[in-house]
C-alpha positions in Angstrom: 38.0 -8.8 26.0 35.6 -7.0 28.3 37.2 -4.8 31.0 35.6 -4.5 34.4 36.0 -1.1 36.1 37.0 -1.8 39.7 35.6 1.3 41.3 36.6 0.6 44.8 40.3 0.2 43.9 40.1 3.3 41.7 38.7 5.3 44.6 41.6 4.2 46.8 44.0 5.3 44.1 42.3 8.7 43.8 42.6 9.2 47.5 46.3 8.5 47.3 46.7 11.5 45.1 46.7 13.7 48.2 50.1 12.4 49.4 53.5 12.3 47.8 54.3 8.7 48.8 55.0 6.0 46.2 51.8 4.0 45.8 52.5 0.3 45.2 50.0 -2.2 43.8 50.9 -5.7 44.7 49.3 -9.0 44.1 49.6 -12.3 42.2 50.2 -12.4 38.5 47.1 -11.7 36.3 44.8 -10.3 39.1 44.4 -7.2 37.0 47.0 -4.7 38.3 48.0 -3.5 34.8 44.4 -3.1 33.6 43.6 -1.1 36.8 46.6 1.2 36.4 45.8 1.8 32.7 42.2 2.7 33.6 43.5 5.0 36.4 46.0 6.7 34.0 43.2 7.7 31.7 41.7 9.9 34.5 45.0 11.7 35.2 46.4 14.8 33.5 50.1 14.8 32.4 50.6 11.1 33.3 53.1 8.8 31.8 52.5 5.0 31.8 55.6 2.8 31.4 55.5 -1.0 30.8 58.8 -2.0 32.3 58.8 -5.4 30.6 58.9 -3.5 27.2 61.9 -1.4 28.0 64.9 -2.0 25.7 67.1 -2.5 28.8 66.7 -4.2 32.1 69.8 -2.9 33.8 70.4 0.8 34.4 73.2 2.7 36.1 71.0 5.2 37.9 67.4 6.6 38.2 68.4 9.2 35.7 69.6 6.6 33.3 66.2 4.8 33.6 64.3 8.1 32.9 66.6 8.8 29.9 65.8 5.4 28.4 62.0 5.9 28.9 62.3 9.4 27.5 64.0 8.2 24.3 61.5 5.4 23.9 58.3 7.3 24.6 59.3 10.9 23.9 58.6 12.1 27.5 59.8 15.3 29.1 59.8 14.4 32.8 59.9 18.0 33.9 56.4 18.4 32.5 54.6 15.4 34.0 52.6 15.1 37.2 52.4 11.3 37.5 54.6 8.4 36.6 53.2 4.9 36.5 55.7 2.0 36.4 54.1 -1.3 35.6 55.8 -4.7 36.3 58.8 -3.1 38.2 60.2 -6.5 39.0 61.6 -6.5 35.4 64.2 -3.8 36.4 67.3 -4.5 38.4 67.8 -2.4 41.5 64.5 -0.7 41.1 64.0 -0.1 44.8 67.2 2.1 44.8 66.0 4.0 41.8 62.5 4.6 43.2 64.0 6.2 46.3 66.0 8.5 44.1 63.0 9.4 42.0 60.8 10.0 45.1 63.4 12.3 46.7 64.6 14.3 43.6 61.6 14.7 41.3 58.2 16.3 41.6 56.0 13.7 40.0 53.8 11.3 42.0 54.8 7.6 41.4 52.5 4.6 41.1 54.1 1.2 40.7 53.0 -2.4 40.3 54.8 -5.7 40.6 54.3 -9.4 40.9 56.1 -12.3 42.4 59.6 -11.0 43.1 60.5 -11.5 46.8 63.8 -9.7 46.5 62.3 -6.6 45.1 59.6 -6.3 47.7 62.2 -6.9 50.4 64.3 -4.0 48.9 61.2 -1.8 48.9 60.5 -2.5 52.5 64.1 -1.8 53.5 64.8 1.3 51.4 61.5 3.1 51.2 60.5 3.4 54.8 58.1 6.4 55.1 58.0 6.8 51.4 55.5 4.2 50.3 51.9 3.0 50.7 50.8 -0.5 49.6 47.5 -1.6 48.1 46.9 -5.3 47.8 45.0 -6.2 44.6 43.0 -9.5 44.7 41.1 -11.5 42.1 37.5 -10.4 41.5 35.3 -10.4 44.6 31.8 -11.9 44.3 30.3 -8.5 43.8 32.8 -7.7 41.0 32.0 -11.2 39.6 28.3 -10.2 39.5 29.2 -7.0 37.7 31.0 -9.0 35.1 27.8 -10.9 34.5 25.8 -7.7 34.3 23.9 -8.8 37.4 22.7 -6.1 39.8 23.9 -6.1 43.3 21.0 -6.5 45.7 21.7 -5.9 49.4 20.8 -8.6 52.0 18.0 -6.4 53.3 16.3 -6.3 49.9 17.1 -9.9 48.8 14.2 -12.0 47.8 14.2 -15.8 47.5 14.7 -15.5 43.7 17.7 -13.2 44.2 19.2 -15.6 46.8 18.7 -18.6 44.5 20.3 -16.7 41.5 23.2 -15.6 43.6 23.7 -19.1 45.0 23.9 -20.5 41.5 26.5 -17.9 40.5 28.5 -18.3 43.7 29.0 -21.9 42.9 30.7 -20.9 39.6 32.9 -18.4 41.5 33.6 -21.1 44.1 34.7 -23.5 41.4 36.8 -21.3 39.1 37.7 -18.4 41.3 38.0 -14.7 40.5 41.0 -14.3 38.2 39.7 -11.7 35.7 40.7 -13.7 32.6 39.0 -16.8 34.1 35.8 -15.0 35.0 35.5 -13.5 31.5 36.3 -16.8 29.7 33.3 -18.4 28.0 32.3 -21.9 29.1 33.6 -24.3 31.7 36.2 -25.9 29.4 37.8 -22.5 28.5 37.7 -21.4 32.2 39.6 -24.6 33.2 42.1 -24.1 30.4 42.8 -20.5 31.4 43.1 -21.4 35.1 45.5 -24.3 34.5 47.5 -22.0 32.2 47.8 -19.4 35.0 48.8 -22.1 37.5 51.5 -23.6 35.2 52.7 -20.0 34.4 53.1 -19.4 38.1 55.2 -22.5 38.6 57.3 -21.9 35.5 57.9 -18.1 36.0 57.6 -17.3 39.7 58.8 -20.6 41.3 61.7 -21.3 39.1 63.1 -17.9 40.0 63.6 -19.0 43.6 64.2 -22.7 43.5 66.7 -25.0 42.0 65.3 -27.3 39.4 65.6 -30.3 41.8 63.3 -28.5 44.3 60.4 -27.9 41.8 59.1 -31.5 42.2 59.2 -31.2 46.0 57.5 -27.8 45.8 54.6 -29.2 43.7 54.1 -32.0 46.2 54.0 -29.4 48.9 51.6 -27.2 46.9 49.2 -30.1 46.3 49.3 -31.1 50.0 48.6 -27.6 51.1 45.8 -27.2 48.6 44.2 -30.3 50.0 44.7 -29.0 53.6 42.9 -25.7 53.4 41.1 -24.6 56.6 43.4 -26.7 58.8 46.2 -25.8 61.1 49.6 -25.5 59.5 51.8 -28.1 61.3 55.2 -28.0 59.7 56.4 -31.3 61.2 53.5 -33.2 59.8 54.1 -31.7 56.3 57.8 -32.6 56.5 56.9 -36.3 57.1 54.2 -36.3 54.4 56.4 -35.0 51.6 59.8 -36.3 53.0 61.7 -33.0 53.1 63.5 -31.1 55.8 61.7 -28.4 57.9 63.9 -25.6 56.5 62.7 -26.4 53.0 59.0 -26.6 54.0 59.4 -23.2 55.7 60.9 -21.8 52.5 58.1 -23.3 50.3 55.6 -21.8 52.7 57.3 -18.4 52.6 57.3 -18.4 48.8 53.6 -19.3 48.5 52.6 -16.6 51.0 54.8 -13.9 49.5 53.7 -14.6 45.9 50.2 -14.0 47.1 48.9 -17.5 46.6 48.6 -18.8 50.2 46.9 -17.0 53.0 48.0 -17.9 56.6 45.5 -16.8 59.2 46.6 -16.0 62.7 44.7 -17.1 65.8 42.9 -14.5 67.9 44.5 -14.8 71.4 43.6 -12.8 74.5 43.5 -15.5 77.2 46.7 -17.5 76.7 45.7 -20.1 79.3 42.5 -21.1 77.4 43.2 -20.3 73.8 45.5 -21.9 71.1 48.2 -19.5 69.9 50.9 -21.5 68.2 49.6 -22.5 64.8 48.2 -20.6 61.8 45.4 -21.9 59.5 45.9 -22.5 55.8 43.9 -20.8 53.2 44.4 -19.7 49.6 43.7 -16.3 48.0 41.6 -17.8 45.3 39.4 -21.0 45.3 40.0 -21.6 41.6 43.7 -21.9 42.3 43.0 -24.6 44.9 41.0 -26.6 42.3 43.5 -26.1 39.5 46.4 -27.3 41.7 44.4 -30.4 42.6 43.2 -30.7 38.9 39.7 -31.2 40.2 36.8 -29.0 39.3 34.1 -31.4 40.4 33.4 -30.3 44.0 32.5 -33.2 46.3 30.5 -32.8 49.5 33.7 -33.3 51.5 35.4 -30.4 49.7 32.4 -28.1 49.6 32.5 -27.0 53.2 36.2 -26.2 53.1 35.9 -24.3 49.8 33.0 -22.2 51.2 35.0 -21.4 54.3 38.0 -20.4 52.1 35.7 -18.4 49.9 34.5 -16.4 52.9 38.0 -15.5 54.1 38.9 -14.4 50.6 35.8 -12.2 50.3 36.6 -10.6 53.7 40.2 -9.9 52.6 39.1 -8.4 49.3 36.5 -6.2 50.9 38.9 -4.9 53.5 41.4 -4.1 50.8 38.9 -2.6 48.3 37.5 -0.3 51.0 40.9 0.9 52.2 40.4 -0.6 55.7 43.6 -2.7 55.9 45.0 -0.7 58.8 41.7 -0.8 60.8 40.2 -4.3 60.3 42.1 -7.5 61.0 40.8 -11.1 60.6 41.7 -14.0 62.9 40.3 -17.5 63.8 39.5 -18.4 67.4 40.1 -21.8 69.0 40.1 -22.8 72.7 42.3 -25.6 74.0 39.1 -27.5 74.6 38.7 -27.5 70.8 35.7 -25.0 70.8 36.3 -22.8 67.8 34.9 -20.0 65.6 36.0 -19.8 62.0 36.7 -16.1 61.8 36.8 -13.1 64.1 37.0 -9.6 62.7 38.7 -7.1 65.0 38.2 -3.3 64.6 41.4 -1.7 65.9 39.7 1.7 66.4 37.1 0.6 68.8 38.3 -2.9 69.9 35.0 -4.5 68.8 34.9 -8.1 67.6 32.6 -9.8 65.0 32.6 -13.6 65.4 31.7 -15.4 62.2 30.8 -19.1 61.8 30.6 -20.6 58.2 28.3 -23.4 57.2 28.0 -24.6 53.6 24.5 -26.0 54.3 21.3 -24.2 55.2 21.0 -23.6 58.9 19.3 -21.3 61.5 21.0 -23.1 64.5 23.1 -20.9 66.8 26.5 -22.5 67.2 27.4 -23.5 70.8 30.8 -21.8 70.3 29.1 -18.4 70.4 28.2 -18.9 74.1 31.8 -19.8 74.9 33.0 -16.7 73.1 30.6 -14.5 75.0 32.0 -15.8 78.3 35.3 -14.1 77.4 34.4 -11.2 75.1 30.9 -10.1 75.9 31.7 -6.4 76.2 33.6 -6.4 72.8 30.9 -8.3 70.9 27.7 -6.5 69.6 26.5 -9.3 67.3 27.4 -12.7 65.8 27.2 -14.0 62.2 26.4 -17.4 60.7 27.2 -17.4 57.0 25.3 -20.4 55.4 23.9 -21.6 52.1 20.6 -19.6 51.9 19.1 -18.7 55.2 18.5 -15.0 55.9 17.2 -14.2 59.3 18.0 -12.9 62.9 18.0 -14.7 66.2 19.2 -13.8 69.7 21.7 -15.2 72.2 22.0 -13.7 75.7 20.8 -10.3 74.4 23.1 -10.3 71.4 21.9 -10.5 67.8 22.8 -13.5 65.6 22.7 -12.7 61.9 22.1 -15.5 59.5 23.3 -14.6 56.0 24.0 -16.5 52.7 27.8 -16.9 52.5 28.0 -14.9 49.3 27.1 -11.8 51.4 30.3 -11.9 53.4 31.5 -8.6 51.9 28.5 -6.8 53.4 30.0 -7.4 56.8 32.9 -5.1 56.1 32.6 -1.4 57.1 34.6 1.0 59.3 
């Protein structure tokens, strides 16, 4: 199978070589963490790559015991290596304790990846304070999707109508089937659906059964399908409880699992004026639009669903770009809604300069300036340099009260992310 080189992530990994922290790659199953680490290992001298799921044991007495097992299996002298890569660390019991010992007592730099184990990542957070850095790995962005199709990336400034039309057609495939690498590289619609449904069922069987009793799986799947059909709406726990007939505590547990296995993305509201703005609820999104469609078992996108999927696609693209460009500590994404129901889909905040970028998403072609931009200016004029309307295919600029309004096709969302 074709392997796409994910240069942005590789550059972040290269930058991490300048510190001694353990570098963790986290993300959902099958987003490409193993492939990325294998590509990276080929660029390192004196590097050992260990697939933890292939070790002869899963339980070790100590970090030294773990290294001895690896040494016997792979013939490695750990006094002579510079880098140790541990893939699928969730397969090893007490791995967070061992990683602390390895970091403190050995001279090699450690890279590690893992999927789905909430207990492991809680242990990492608790025991490795000051010793770790985390890189979130997402499914393919639209630009990476273009790369997989051997399609050149043309910037918005240079985009012609033919480029926009071609990108629009390709974006509809990405919108339908998502960006999981194996899905993107699968040939034909039938094979893509087959792979995607297999990933979804594997998630239920492998990840979810680890945390829930068998009697809860049915309720979880009801919850999952309801959430999939509720993207871009406020998460109201009480309403969900009534809809699927389960207690609040269980719904909160289901929500926690979906979020911490990197499937669901809950977006916080941007709140500065607590008198005028909504602050109590988060909005529901998914990390991948293909996963939404697979959970609903529906790959024919109706007009009703098109708008929500495009909005979800945009947030996913913003998240991916922020992570790929190493800006997770600088740029944060929110939604904005006043108690009067005036709202803006997304607001990007730059923590370095306090600047805000309000973004409205439309699935249809438009060059109309949303009324909500004027309401936003009344509160945040000094923090706002320009507005964005992401839409189907209009590319132009307008003005509102001395501020630029950029109209861009929604597949150019990634171009908005810079430091």
